[in-house]
N, CA, C and O atoms as a GROMACS GRO file, in nm:
protein
  524
    1MET      N    1   2.386  -1.208  -0.807
    1MET     CA    2   2.330  -1.163  -0.934
    1MET      C    3   2.179  -1.179  -0.927
    1MET      O    4   2.129  -1.286  -0.892
    2SER      N    5   2.105  -1.073  -0.962
    2SER     CA    6   1.960  -1.080  -0.957
    2SER      C    7   1.906  -1.127  -1.090
    2SER      O    8   1.971  -1.113  -1.194
    3ASN      N    9   1.786  -1.181  -1.086
    3ASN     CA   10   1.729  -1.232  -1.210
    3ASN      C   11   1.663  -1.120  -1.291
    3ASN      O   12   1.637  -1.012  -1.238
    4VAL      N   13   1.637  -1.146  -1.418
    4VAL     CA   14   1.584  -1.045  -1.509
    4VAL      C   15   1.446  -0.998  -1.466
    4VAL      O   16   1.417  -0.879  -1.472
    5LYS      N   17   1.360  -1.091  -1.423
    5LYS     CA   18   1.225  -1.055  -1.383
    5LYS      C   19   1.228  -0.957  -1.266
    5LYS      O   20   1.154  -0.859  -1.266
    6ASP      N   21   1.314  -0.983  -1.167
    6ASP     CA   22   1.326  -0.896  -1.052
    6ASP      C   23   1.371  -0.757  -1.096
    6ASP      O   24   1.316  -0.657  -1.049
    7ASN      N   25   1.469  -0.749  -1.184
    7ASN     CA   26   1.517  -0.620  -1.232
    7ASN      C   27   1.408  -0.546  -1.310
    7ASN      O   28   1.398  -0.424  -1.300
    8GLN      N   29   1.328  -0.618  -1.386
    8GLN     CA   30   1.220  -0.556  -1.462
    8GLN      C   31   1.119  -0.493  -1.367
    8GLN      O   32   1.076  -0.380  -1.388
    9TYR      N   33   1.080  -0.565  -1.262
    9TYR     CA   34   0.983  -0.514  -1.167
    9TYR      C   35   1.041  -0.396  -1.089
    9TYR      O   36   0.972  -0.297  -1.066
   10ARG      N   37   1.166  -0.408  -1.048
   10ARG     CA   38   1.230  -0.304  -0.969
   10ARG      C   39   1.263  -0.180  -1.050
   10ARG      O   40   1.296  -0.076  -0.993
   11ALA      N   41   1.254  -0.189  -1.182
   11ALA     CA   42   1.283  -0.073  -1.267
   11ALA      C   43   1.180   0.038  -1.248
   11ALA      O   44   1.208   0.154  -1.280
   12LEU      N   45   1.061   0.004  -1.196
   12LEU     CA   46   0.960   0.105  -1.170
   12LEU      C   47   1.001   0.186  -1.047
   12LEU      O   48   1.047   0.130  -0.947
   13GLU      N   49   0.984   0.315  -1.055
   13GLU     CA   50   1.020   0.401  -0.942
   13GLU      C   51   0.925   0.376  -0.826
   13GLU      O   52   0.803   0.383  -0.841
   14ARG      N   53   0.983   0.348  -0.709
   14ARG     CA   54   0.902   0.330  -0.588
   14ARG      C   55   0.885   0.464  -0.520
   14ARG      O   56   0.980   0.541  -0.507
   15HIS      N   57   0.765   0.492  -0.476
   15HIS     CA   58   0.736   0.614  -0.403
   15HIS      C   59   0.712   0.576  -0.258
   15HIS      O   60   0.615   0.508  -0.225
   16GLU      N   61   0.802   0.620  -0.171
   16GLU     CA   62   0.797   0.587  -0.029
   16GLU      C   63   0.702   0.682   0.044
   16GLU      O   64   0.712   0.804   0.028
   17PHE      N   65   0.613   0.628   0.123
   17PHE     CA   66   0.528   0.706   0.211
   17PHE      C   67   0.461   0.611   0.309
   17PHE      O   68   0.479   0.489   0.298
   18VAL      N   69   0.386   0.663   0.402
   18VAL     CA   70   0.314   0.582   0.500
   18VAL      C   71   0.168   0.624   0.496
   18VAL      O   72   0.136   0.740   0.522
   19ALA      N   73   0.079   0.530   0.462
   19ALA     CA   74  -0.063   0.560   0.456
   19ALA      C   75  -0.144   0.434   0.485
   19ALA      O   76  -0.097   0.322   0.463
   20GLN      N   77  -0.263   0.454   0.534
   20GLN     CA   78  -0.352   0.341   0.561
   20GLN      C   79  -0.421   0.296   0.433
   20GLN      O   80  -0.446   0.374   0.342
   21CYS      N   81  -0.450   0.168   0.430
   21CYS     CA   82  -0.537   0.112   0.326
   21CYS      C   83  -0.617   0.002   0.393
   21CYS      O   84  -0.587  -0.039   0.505
   22LYS      N   85  -0.718  -0.046   0.324
   22LYS     CA   86  -0.794  -0.162   0.373
   22LYS      C   87  -0.754  -0.280   0.288
   22LYS      O   88  -0.754  -0.273   0.165
   23LEU      N   89  -0.719  -0.390   0.354
   23LEU     CA   90  -0.678  -0.512   0.286
   23LEU      C   91  -0.781  -0.619   0.316
   23LEU      O   92  -0.819  -0.640   0.431
   24ARG      N   93  -0.826  -0.687   0.211
   24ARG     CA   94  -0.921  -0.798   0.229
   24ARG      C   95  -0.875  -0.915   0.147
   24ARG      O   96  -0.848  -0.904   0.028
   25LYS      N   97  -0.865  -1.028   0.213
   25LYS     CA   98  -0.838  -1.154   0.146
   25LYS      C   99  -0.973  -1.215   0.112
   25LYS      O  100  -1.069  -1.198   0.187
   26ALA      N  101  -0.983  -1.285  -0.001
   26ALA     CA  102  -1.109  -1.346  -0.042
   26ALA      C  103  -1.167  -1.429   0.073
   26ALA      O  104  -1.098  -1.512   0.131
   27GLY      N  105  -1.293  -1.405   0.104
   27GLY     CA  106  -1.360  -1.479   0.210
   27GLY      C  107  -1.335  -1.426   0.349
   27GLY      O  108  -1.379  -1.487   0.447
   28SER      N  109  -1.264  -1.314   0.362
   28SER     CA  110  -1.233  -1.256   0.493
   28SER      C  111  -1.282  -1.113   0.501
   28SER      O  112  -1.316  -1.050   0.400
   29LEU      N  113  -1.287  -1.062   0.623
   29LEU     CA  114  -1.322  -0.922   0.645
   29LEU      C  115  -1.202  -0.833   0.615
   29LEU      O  116  -1.087  -0.878   0.624
   30ALA      N  117  -1.228  -0.709   0.580
   30ALA     CA  118  -1.121  -0.612   0.554
   30ALA      C  119  -1.055  -0.573   0.686
   30ALA      O  120  -1.119  -0.570   0.792
   31ARG      N  121  -0.926  -0.542   0.678
   31ARG     CA  122  -0.852  -0.492   0.794
   31ARG      C  123  -0.767  -0.376   0.750
   31ARG      O  124  -0.734  -0.363   0.632
   32ILE      N  125  -0.731  -0.291   0.844
   32ILE     CA  126  -0.645  -0.177   0.814
   32ILE      C  127  -0.501  -0.227   0.804
   32ILE      O  128  -0.451  -0.296   0.893
   33SER      N  129  -0.436  -0.191   0.696
   33SER     CA  130  -0.294  -0.220   0.675
   33SER      C  131  -0.226  -0.088   0.641
   33SER      O  132  -0.292   0.014   0.621
   34ILE      N  133  -0.095  -0.091   0.635
   34ILE     CA  134  -0.016   0.029   0.609
   34ILE      C  135   0.061   0.013   0.479
   34ILE      O  136   0.138  -0.082   0.464
   35VAL      N  137   0.040   0.104   0.385
   35VAL     CA  138   0.116   0.105   0.260
   35VAL      C  139   0.248   0.174   0.288
   35VAL      O  140   0.252   0.285   0.341
   36ARG      N  141   0.359   0.108   0.252
   36ARG     CA  142   0.493   0.164   0.275
   36ARG      C  143   0.553   0.224   0.149
   36ARG      O  144   0.628   0.322   0.156
   37ASN      N  145   0.521   0.168   0.036
   37ASN     CA  146   0.565   0.226  -0.091
   37ASN      C  147   0.470   0.180  -0.201
   37ASN      O  148   0.395   0.084  -0.185
   38LEU      N  149   0.475   0.252  -0.311
   38LEU     CA  150   0.379   0.227  -0.418
   38LEU      C  151   0.445   0.250  -0.553
   38LEU      O  152   0.520   0.345  -0.572
   39THR      N  153   0.415   0.161  -0.647
   39THR     CA  154   0.444   0.183  -0.789
   39THR      C  155   0.311   0.167  -0.861
   39THR      O  156   0.211   0.132  -0.798
   40SER      N  157   0.308   0.192  -0.989
   40SER     CA  158   0.183   0.174  -1.063
   40SER      C  159   0.148   0.026  -1.076
   40SER      O  160   0.035  -0.007  -1.112
   41GLU      N  161   0.244  -0.063  -1.049
   41GLU     CA  162   0.223  -0.207  -1.064
   41GLU      C  163   0.207  -0.283  -0.933
   41GLU      O  164   0.172  -0.401  -0.934
   42GLY      N  165   0.233  -0.217  -0.819
   42GLY     CA  166   0.223  -0.287  -0.693
   42GLY      C  167   0.261  -0.202  -0.575
   42GLY      O  168   0.282  -0.081  -0.588
   43CYS      N  169   0.271  -0.266  -0.457
   43CYS     CA  170   0.304  -0.192  -0.336
   43CYS      C  171   0.361  -0.286  -0.231
   43CYS      O  172   0.352  -0.409  -0.244
   44ALA      N  173   0.418  -0.228  -0.128
   44ALA     CA  174   0.460  -0.302  -0.009
   44ALA      C  175   0.368  -0.258   0.104
   44ALA      O  176   0.341  -0.139   0.120
   45ILE      N  177   0.320  -0.354   0.182
   45ILE     CA  178   0.228  -0.323   0.292
   45ILE      C  179   0.273  -0.390   0.420
   45ILE      O  180   0.337  -0.495   0.417
   46GLU      N  181   0.239  -0.328   0.531
   46GLU     CA  182   0.264  -0.382   0.665
   46GLU      C  183   0.131  -0.409   0.732
   46GLU      O  184   0.025  -0.373   0.682
   47CYS      N  185   0.138  -0.475   0.848
   47CYS     CA  186   0.019  -0.508   0.926
   47CYS      C  187  -0.074  -0.599   0.847
   47CYS      O  188  -0.192  -0.569   0.827
   48ILE      N  189  -0.018  -0.710   0.803
   48ILE     CA  190  -0.093  -0.803   0.719
   48ILE      C  191  -0.154  -0.914   0.805
   48ILE      O  192  -0.108  -0.937   0.916
   49PRO      N  193  -0.256  -0.982   0.754
   49PRO     CA  194  -0.311  -1.096   0.828
   49PRO      C  195  -0.205  -1.206   0.845
   49PRO      O  196  -0.125  -1.230   0.755
   50ALA      N  197  -0.204  -1.269   0.960
   50ALA     CA  198  -0.105  -1.373   0.989
   50ALA      C  199  -0.115  -1.492   0.894
   50ALA      O  200  -0.015  -1.560   0.870
   51ASN      N  201  -0.233  -1.517   0.840
   51ASN     CA  202  -0.251  -1.633   0.753
   51ASN      C  203  -0.230  -1.601   0.604
   51ASN      O  204  -0.258  -1.685   0.518
   52LEU      N  205  -0.181  -1.482   0.572
   52LEU     CA  206  -0.156  -1.446   0.432
   52LEU      C  207  -0.042  -1.531   0.377
   52LEU      O  208   0.060  -1.548   0.443
   53GLN      N  209  -0.060  -1.583   0.256
   53GLN     CA  210   0.038  -1.671   0.192
   53GLN      C  211   0.081  -1.612   0.058
   53GLN      O  212   0.006  -1.538  -0.005
   54ARG      N  213   0.202  -1.645   0.016
   54ARG     CA  214   0.248  -1.608  -0.118
   54ARG      C  215   0.152  -1.669  -0.220
   54ARG      O  216   0.116  -1.786  -0.208
   55GLY      N  217   0.111  -1.590  -0.319
   55GLY     CA  218   0.018  -1.636  -0.421
   55GLY      C  219  -0.127  -1.604  -0.392
   55GLY      O  220  -0.211  -1.616  -0.481
   56ASP      N  221  -0.159  -1.564  -0.268
   56ASP     CA  222  -0.298  -1.528  -0.234
   56ASP      C  223  -0.344  -1.408  -0.314
   56ASP      O  224  -0.267  -1.316  -0.342
   57THR      N  225  -0.472  -1.410  -0.350
   57THR     CA  226  -0.535  -1.294  -0.411
   57THR      C  227  -0.590  -1.207  -0.300
   57THR      O  228  -0.657  -1.256  -0.209
   58ILE      N  229  -0.561  -1.078  -0.308
   58ILE     CA  230  -0.612  -0.984  -0.207
   58ILE      C  231  -0.675  -0.864  -0.279
   58ILE      O  232  -0.656  -0.845  -0.400
   59TYR      N  233  -0.749  -0.786  -0.203
   59TYR     CA  234  -0.813  -0.666  -0.256
   59TYR      C  235  -0.776  -0.550  -0.164
   59TYR      O  236  -0.793  -0.560  -0.042
   60LEU      N  237  -0.727  -0.442  -0.222
   60LEU     CA  238  -0.688  -0.324  -0.146
   60LEU      C  239  -0.782  -0.208  -0.177
   60LEU      O  240  -0.822  -0.188  -0.292
   61GLN      N  241  -0.816  -0.134  -0.074
   61GLN     CA  242  -0.898  -0.014  -0.089
   61GLN      C  243  -0.812   0.103  -0.041
   61GLN      O  244  -0.773   0.108   0.075
   62PHE      N  245  -0.782   0.197  -0.131
   62PHE     CA  246  -0.704   0.316  -0.099
   62PHE      C  247  -0.800   0.433  -0.088
   62PHE      O  248  -0.827   0.501  -0.188
   63GLY      N  249  -0.853   0.459   0.031
   63GLY     CA  250  -0.954   0.564   0.046
   63GLY      C  251  -1.075   0.529  -0.037
   63GLY      O  252  -1.138   0.426  -0.014
   64THR      N  253  -1.108   0.613  -0.134
   64THR     CA  254  -1.224   0.587  -0.220
   64THR      C  255  -1.185   0.512  -0.346
   64THR      O  256  -1.271   0.483  -0.430
   65ILE      N  257  -1.058   0.480  -0.361
   65ILE     CA  258  -1.010   0.410  -0.481
   65ILE      C  259  -0.998   0.261  -0.453
   65ILE      O  260  -0.930   0.218  -0.360
   66GLY      N  261  -1.066   0.183  -0.534
   66GLY     CA  262  -1.059   0.040  -0.519
   66GLY      C  263  -1.197  -0.021  -0.520
   66GLY      O  264  -1.296   0.050  -0.540
   67PRO      N  265  -1.204  -0.148  -0.501
   67PRO     CA  266  -1.094  -0.237  -0.465
   67PRO      C  267  -0.998  -0.262  -0.582
   67PRO      O  268  -1.038  -0.271  -0.697
   68VAL      N  269  -0.870  -0.271  -0.547
   68VAL     CA  270  -0.765  -0.302  -0.642
   68VAL      C  271  -0.721  -0.445  -0.614
   68VAL      O  272  -0.675  -0.476  -0.505
   69GLU      N  273  -0.736  -0.533  -0.714
   69GLU     CA  274  -0.699  -0.673  -0.697
   69GLU      C  275  -0.549  -0.691  -0.714
   69GLU      O  276  -0.488  -0.630  -0.803
   70GLY      N  277  -0.490  -0.774  -0.629
   70GLY     CA  278  -0.348  -0.802  -0.640
   70GLY      C  279  -0.314  -0.941  -0.591
   70GLY      O  280  -0.398  -1.010  -0.534
   71LYS      N  281  -0.191  -0.980  -0.614
   71LYS     CA  282  -0.139  -1.110  -0.568
   71LYS      C  283  -0.021  -1.084  -0.476
   71LYS      O  284   0.058  -0.993  -0.499
   72VAL      N  285  -0.010  -1.166  -0.372
   72VAL     CA  286   0.104  -1.158  -0.281
   72VAL      C  287   0.223  -1.223  -0.352
   72VAL      O  288   0.218  -1.340  -0.388
   73VAL      N  289   0.332  -1.146  -0.371
   73VAL     CA  290   0.449  -1.199  -0.439
   73VAL      C  291   0.564  -1.226  -0.344
   73VAL      O  292   0.654  -1.303  -0.377
   74TRP      N  293   0.564  -1.162  -0.226
   74TRP     CA  294   0.664  -1.195  -0.125
   74TRP      C  295   0.609  -1.162   0.013
   74TRP      O  296   0.521  -1.076   0.028
   75LEU      N  297   0.662  -1.232   0.112
   75LEU     CA  298   0.626  -1.210   0.253
   75LEU      C  299   0.753  -1.197   0.335
   75LEU      O  300   0.855  -1.258   0.302
   76ARG      N  301   0.748  -1.118   0.439
   76ARG     CA  302   0.862  -1.105   0.529
   76ARG      C  303   0.812  -1.110   0.673
   76ARG      O  304   0.740  -1.020   0.718
   77LYS      N  305   0.851  -1.216   0.744
   77LYS     CA  306   0.820  -1.232   0.886
   77LYS      C  307   0.672  -1.218   0.919
   77LYS      O  308   0.638  -1.175   1.029
   78ALA      N  309   0.586  -1.253   0.829
   78ALA     CA  310   0.440  -1.244   0.848
   78ALA      C  311   0.398  -1.106   0.896
   78ALA      O  312   0.293  -1.091   0.959
   79MET      N  313   0.480  -1.004   0.866
   79MET     CA  314   0.448  -0.867   0.904
   79MET      C  315   0.431  -0.774   0.784
   79MET      O  316   0.357  -0.676   0.791
   80GLU      N  317   0.497  -0.806   0.676
   80GLU     CA  318   0.485  -0.722   0.556
   80GLU      C  319   0.484  -0.809   0.432
   80GLU      O  320   0.530  -0.924   0.433
   81ALA      N  321   0.429  -0.752   0.326
   81ALA     CA  322   0.414  -0.828   0.201
   81ALA      C  323   0.431  -0.736   0.082
   81ALA      O  324   0.408  -0.615   0.088
   82GLY      N  325   0.472  -0.797  -0.028
   82GLY     CA  326   0.479  -0.728  -0.156
   82GLY      C  327   0.360  -0.772  -0.240
   82GLY      O  328   0.332  -0.892  -0.251
   83ILE      N  329   0.292  -0.677  -0.297
   83ILE     CA  330   0.171  -0.704  -0.375
   83ILE      C  331   0.193  -0.658  -0.519
   83ILE      O  332   0.240  -0.547  -0.542
   84ARG      N  333   0.160  -0.742  -0.614
   84ARG     CA  334   0.160  -0.704  -0.756
   84ARG      C  335   0.015  -0.692  -0.799
   84ARG      O  336  -0.062  -0.788  -0.787
   85PHE      N  337  -0.023  -0.575  -0.849
   85PHE     CA  338  -0.160  -0.553  -0.893
   85PHE      C  339  -0.190  -0.635  -1.017
   85PHE      O  340  -0.105  -0.648  -1.106
   86GLU      N  341  -0.311  -0.690  -1.024
   86GLU     CA  342  -0.352  -0.768  -1.142
   86GLU      C  343  -0.355  -0.679  -1.265
   86GLU      O  344  -0.316  -0.722  -1.374
   87GLN      N  345  -0.400  -0.556  -1.250
   87GLN     CA  346  -0.396  -0.457  -1.359
   87GLN      C  347  -0.328  -0.334  -1.301
   87GLN      O  348  -0.364  -0.287  -1.193
   88GLY      N  349  -0.229  -0.284  -1.371
   88GLY     CA  350  -0.160  -0.165  -1.322
   88GLY      C  351  -0.257  -0.050  -1.301
   88GLY      O  352  -0.360  -0.041  -1.367
   89LEU      N  353  -0.222   0.038  -1.208
   89LEU     CA  354  -0.305   0.154  -1.182
   89LEU      C  355  -0.298   0.250  -1.301
   89LEU      O  356  -0.192   0.272  -1.358
   90HIS      N  357  -0.411   0.306  -1.337
   90HIS     CA  358  -0.415   0.408  -1.441
   90HIS      C  359  -0.325   0.524  -1.397
   90HIS      O  360  -0.326   0.558  -1.279
   91PRO      N  361  -0.249   0.585  -1.488
   91PRO     CA  362  -0.158   0.693  -1.449
   91PRO      C  363  -0.224   0.807  -1.371
   91PRO      O  364  -0.164   0.861  -1.278
   92ALA      N  365  -0.348   0.843  -1.407
   92ALA     CA  366  -0.417   0.950  -1.334
   92ALA      C  367  -0.451   0.906  -1.191
   92ALA      O  368  -0.441   0.986  -1.098
   93VAL      N  369  -0.491   0.781  -1.173
   93VAL     CA  370  -0.522   0.727  -1.040
   93VAL      C  371  -0.394   0.719  -0.957
   93VAL      O  372  -0.394   0.758  -0.841
   94PHE      N  373  -0.288   0.670  -1.016
   94PHE     CA  374  -0.158   0.659  -0.949
   94PHE      C  375  -0.110   0.798  -0.903
   94PHE      O  376  -0.069   0.814  -0.788
   95ASP      N  377  -0.114   0.896  -0.992
   95ASP     CA  378  -0.071   1.031  -0.957
   95ASP      C  379  -0.156   1.090  -0.844
   95ASP      O  380  -0.104   1.157  -0.756
   96ARG      N  381  -0.287   1.064  -0.848
   96ARG     CA  382  -0.377   1.115  -0.743
   96ARG      C  383  -0.344   1.052  -0.608
   96ARG      O  384  -0.340   1.122  -0.507
   97LEU      N  385  -0.320   0.921  -0.606
   97LEU     CA  386  -0.283   0.855  -0.481
   97LEU      C  387  -0.154   0.913  -0.424
   97LEU      O  388  -0.145   0.938  -0.304
   98LEU      N  389  -0.055   0.935  -0.508
   98LEU     CA  390   0.070   0.993  -0.463
   98LEU      C  391   0.050   1.133  -0.408
   98LEU      O  392   0.106   1.168  -0.304
   99HIS      N  393  -0.029   1.213  -0.477
   99HIS     CA  394  -0.055   1.349  -0.433
   99HIS      C  395  -0.120   1.349  -0.294
   99HIS      O  396  -0.076   1.422  -0.205
  100ILE      N  397  -0.223   1.268  -0.276
  100ILE     CA  398  -0.294   1.262  -0.149
  100ILE      C  399  -0.201   1.211  -0.038
  100ILE      O  400  -0.198   1.267   0.071
  101ALA      N  401  -0.127   1.106  -0.067
  101ALA     CA  402  -0.038   1.046   0.034
  101ALA      C  403   0.069   1.145   0.078
  101ALA      O  404   0.095   1.159   0.198
  102HIS      N  405   0.132   1.212  -0.015
  102HIS     CA  406   0.237   1.308   0.021
  102HIS      C  407   0.180   1.429   0.094
  102HIS      O  408   0.243   1.481   0.185
  103ARG      N  409   0.062   1.475   0.055
  103ARG     CA  410  -0.003   1.584   0.126
  103ARG      C  411  -0.035   1.544   0.271
  103ARG      O  412  -0.012   1.621   0.364
  104ASN      N  413  -0.086   1.423   0.288
  104ASN     CA  414  -0.117   1.375   0.422
  104ASN      C  415   0.008   1.364   0.509
  104ASN      O  416   0.002   1.392   0.629
  105MET      N  417   0.121   1.323   0.449
  105MET     CA  418   0.246   1.312   0.525
  105MET      C  419   0.291   1.448   0.575
  105MET      O  420   0.346   1.458   0.685
  106VAL      N  421   0.269   1.552   0.499
  106VAL     CA  422   0.306   1.687   0.540
  106VAL      C  423   0.217   1.734   0.655
  106VAL      O  424   0.263   1.804   0.745
  107LEU      N  425   0.091   1.694   0.652
  107LEU     CA  426  -0.005   1.741   0.750
  107LEU      C  427  -0.008   1.661   0.879
  107LEU      O  428  -0.051   1.712   0.982
  108SER      N  429   0.038   1.537   0.875
  108SER     CA  430   0.030   1.452   0.994
  108SER      C  431   0.144   1.351   0.993
  108SER      O  432   0.186   1.305   0.887
  109ASN      N  433   0.194   1.318   1.111
  109ASN     CA  434   0.299   1.218   1.123
  109ASN      C  435   0.244   1.077   1.140
  109ASN      O  436   0.322   0.981   1.146
  110GLU      N  437   0.114   1.062   1.148
  110GLU     CA  438   0.051   0.931   1.165
  110GLU      C  439   0.008   0.877   1.029
  110GLU      O  440  -0.029   0.954   0.941
  111PRO      N  441   0.012   0.743   1.011
  111PRO     CA  442  -0.041   0.687   0.886
  111PRO      C  443  -0.190   0.719   0.876
  111PRO      O  444  -0.267   0.688   0.967
  112MET      N  445  -0.229   0.781   0.768
  112MET     CA  446  -0.368   0.823   0.750
  112MET      C  447  -0.429   0.751   0.631
  112MET      O  448  -0.360   0.705   0.541
  113GLU      N  449  -0.563   0.743   0.634
  113GLU     CA  450  -0.634   0.690   0.518
  113GLU      C  451  -0.616   0.787   0.402
  113GLU      O  452  -0.611   0.908   0.422
  114LEU      N  453  -0.607   0.734   0.281
  114LEU     CA  454  -0.589   0.818   0.163
  114LEU      C  455  -0.722   0.879   0.122
  114LEU      O  456  -0.797   0.821   0.043
  115LYS      N  457  -0.751   0.996   0.178
  115LYS     CA  458  -0.876   1.067   0.150
  115LYS      C  459  -0.844   1.200   0.086
  115LYS      O  460  -0.736   1.255   0.105
  116ASP      N  461  -0.939   1.252   0.010
  116ASP     CA  462  -0.923   1.382  -0.053
  116ASP      C  463  -0.951   1.498   0.041
  116ASP      O  464  -0.916   1.612   0.009
  117GLU      N  465  -1.014   1.473   0.156
  117GLU     CA  466  -1.047   1.582   0.246
  117GLU      C  467  -0.922   1.637   0.312
  117GLU      O  468  -0.831   1.560   0.346
  118PRO      N  469  -0.914   1.767   0.332
  118PRO     CA  470  -0.796   1.823   0.399
  118PRO      C  471  -0.792   1.784   0.546
  118PRO      O  472  -0.896   1.767   0.609
  119VAL      N  473  -0.673   1.769   0.598
  119VAL     CA  474  -0.653   1.739   0.740
  119VAL      C  475  -0.614   1.870   0.808
  119VAL      O  476  -0.527   1.941   0.758
  120MET      N  477  -0.677   1.902   0.919
  120MET     CA  478  -0.659   2.033   0.979
  120MET      C  479  -0.564   2.034   1.099
  120MET      O  480  -0.568   2.127   1.179
  121PHE      N  481  -0.479   1.933   1.112
  121PHE     CA  482  -0.388   1.928   1.227
  121PHE      C  483  -0.256   1.866   1.186
  121PHE      O  484  -0.244   1.805   1.080
  122ARG      N  485  -0.158   1.883   1.273
  122ARG     CA  486  -0.028   1.820   1.254
  122ARG      C  487   0.013   1.764   1.390
  122ARG      O  488   0.017   1.838   1.488
  123LYS      N  489   0.043   1.636   1.396
  123LYS     CA  490   0.088   1.572   1.520
  123LYS      C  491   0.239   1.569   1.523
  123LYS      O  492   0.304   1.564   1.418
  124ALA      N  493   0.297   1.571   1.642
  124ALA     CA  494   0.441   1.573   1.656
  124ALA      C  495   0.501   1.434   1.677
  124ALA      O  496   0.624   1.422   1.685
  125ALA      N  497   0.420   1.331   1.687
  125ALA     CA  498   0.471   1.196   1.714
  125ALA      C  499   0.546   1.139   1.594
  125ALA      O  500   0.528   1.185   1.481
  126HIS      N  501   0.629   1.039   1.619
  126HIS     CA  502   0.700   0.970   1.511
  126HIS      C  503   0.604   0.882   1.435
  126HIS      O  504   0.501   0.839   1.488
  127ARG      N  505   0.637   0.855   1.309
  127ARG     CA  506   0.556   0.763   1.229
  127ARG      C  507   0.584   0.621   1.274
  127ARG      O  508   0.697   0.574   1.268
  128THR      N  509   0.480   0.553   1.318
  128THR     CA  510   0.494   0.413   1.354
  128THR      C  511   0.370   0.340   1.306
  128THR      O  512   0.260   0.395   1.303
  129ALA      N  513   0.390   0.217   1.268
  129ALA     CA  514   0.277   0.136   1.224
  129ALA      C  515   0.228   0.054   1.343
  129ALA      O  516   0.300  -0.031   1.396
  130ALA      N  517   0.104   0.079   1.384
  130ALA     CA  518   0.042   0.002   1.490
  130ALA      C  519  -0.051  -0.098   1.426
  130ALA      O  520  -0.155  -0.061   1.371
  131CYS      N  521  -0.016  -0.224   1.431
  131CYS     CA  522  -0.095  -0.327   1.365
  131CYS      C  523  -0.206  -0.374   1.455
  131CYS      O  524  -0.284  -0.461   1.416
   0.00000   0.00000   0.00000
C-alpha cells in the first residue's frame, strides 16, 4: 500500500523523454545530466554527481530556462535521482520544455540540450545516456 503523499505526487502526468540539462549542486560546478521524465513539479535525472544526497538543493538549467531550484527526494544506485522543484514550473514554461524535448527526440536519437534552434540531422544510433 502506498502512502497518500506518494499518490499525490504521482498523480501528475509524467512526460517521458531524453534530454540534456545542466545540474549544479550548491558550491559545485555544473555538469551535464540527462532528464528522463518531467512533470510541472519535478523530474527524474540520470548521470548525477556521485556525492549527491537525498535532501540536497540543486539547480537545473534546461537550455535557456533556469536555473530551476529543486531538492533531491530519492536516489537510485547513485546513478539517477528524483527532483522536486521548489516552485512548480509555470504552465507556459512547462509546455515549451515539452515541445522542445519532443521535437528534439524526433530529430535525433541522442540526448540533446533543450534549445529552441532547429536540429538539421537525424542519427540512427540508439538512445543511451553517457555519463
